[in-house]
C-alpha positions in Angstrom: -14.7 22.1 0.6 -13.4 25.1 -1.1 -13.4 25.0 -5.1 -9.9 24.5 -6.5 -9.6 27.3 -9.2 -9.6 26.4 -12.7 -6.0 27.2 -13.3 -5.4 23.7 -13.5 -8.0 21.3 -15.6 -8.3 19.0 -12.4 -10.9 17.0 -14.5 -8.3 16.0 -17.2 -7.4 12.3 -17.0 -3.9 12.9 -16.4 -4.4 15.1 -13.6 -7.0 12.7 -12.1 -4.4 10.0 -12.6 -1.5 12.0 -10.7 -4.0 12.8 -7.7 -4.7 9.1 -7.6 -1.1 8.1 -7.7 -0.5 10.5 -5.0 -3.2 9.0 -2.7 -2.1 5.5 -3.3 1.3 5.9 -1.6 1.2 4.2 1.7 4.4 5.2 3.4 7.5 7.7 3.4 9.6 5.2 1.3 7.1 4.6 -1.4 6.5 8.4 -1.7 10.3 8.9 -1.8 10.6 6.6 -4.5 7.6 7.7 -6.3 8.7 11.5 -6.4 12.2 10.7 -7.2 10.7 8.9 -10.5 8.5 11.6 -10.9 10.7 14.8 -10.5 14.2 15.7 -10.9 16.5 16.3 -7.7 16.3 20.1 -8.4 12.3 19.6 -8.5 12.3 17.9 -5.2 14.5 20.8 -3.6 12.5 23.5 -4.9 9.2 22.1 -3.9 10.8 21.3 -0.3 11.8 24.8 -0.1 8.5 26.2 -1.1 7.1 24.1 1.9 9.7 25.4 4.1 8.9 29.1 3.0 5.4 28.7 3.8 6.2 27.3 7.2 8.4 30.1 8.0 5.6 32.6 6.8 3.2 30.9 8.9 5.6 31.7 11.8 5.9 35.2 10.6 9.6 35.0 9.6 10.9 37.9 7.5 11.1 37.7 3.7 15.0 38.4 3.9 15.7 35.5 6.3 13.5 33.1 4.3 15.4 34.0 0.9 18.7 33.3 2.7 17.7 30.0 4.3 15.8 28.9 1.1 17.4 30.4 -1.7 14.0 31.2 -3.2 13.2 34.8 -5.0 11.3 37.4 -3.2 8.8 36.9 -5.9 8.4 33.2 -5.2 8.1 33.7 -1.5 5.3 36.6 -2.1 3.7 34.0 -4.4 3.6 31.3 -1.4 2.3 33.8 1.1 -0.5 35.0 -1.2 -1.4 31.3 -1.3 -0.5 30.5 2.5 -3.3 33.4 3.2 -5.7 32.7 0.2 -9.1 31.1 0.3 -7.9 27.3 -0.9 -5.9 26.9 2.3 -4.0 24.0 0.8 -0.6 25.1 2.5 -2.8 25.9 5.8 -4.1 22.6 5.7 -0.8 20.4 5.3 1.1 22.8 7.7 -1.3 22.1 10.5 -1.4 18.2 9.7 2.5 18.4 10.0 2.3 20.3 13.0 0.0 17.8 14.9 2.1 14.8 13.2 5.4 16.2 14.8 3.6 17.6 18.1 0.7 15.2 19.1 -1.5 16.2 21.4 -0.8 15.4 25.1 -3.3 14.0 27.2 -4.7 16.7 29.8 -5.6 16.3 33.4 -8.3 13.3 33.6 -7.5 11.7 30.6 -6.0 8.3 29.7 -4.0 7.0 26.9 -5.5 3.5 28.1 -9.1 4.4 27.5 
């Protein structure tokens, strides 16, 4: 596992607690409720737009189209691009998982769902 940079003090009690809280969420409803209590509606929209920008960047969509669809600044999109292509791989990890979640592998020839 790659080490997360020290920009954030991950060993700080409050940061550990936040990570544990996120990991404790069991479903979409719990997650919606927690995120709404934790953040403002504006924060949620901002983070959702950042994830969408990462998704679009991973599909080689042009910055101008991403700016138009998300309302994010070119500076923010450039930062997301840097992180998307960086060594930590947080955006890549979640985009891969989301892609597999929405497009589960179909069984190939000779495979059965009943095995």
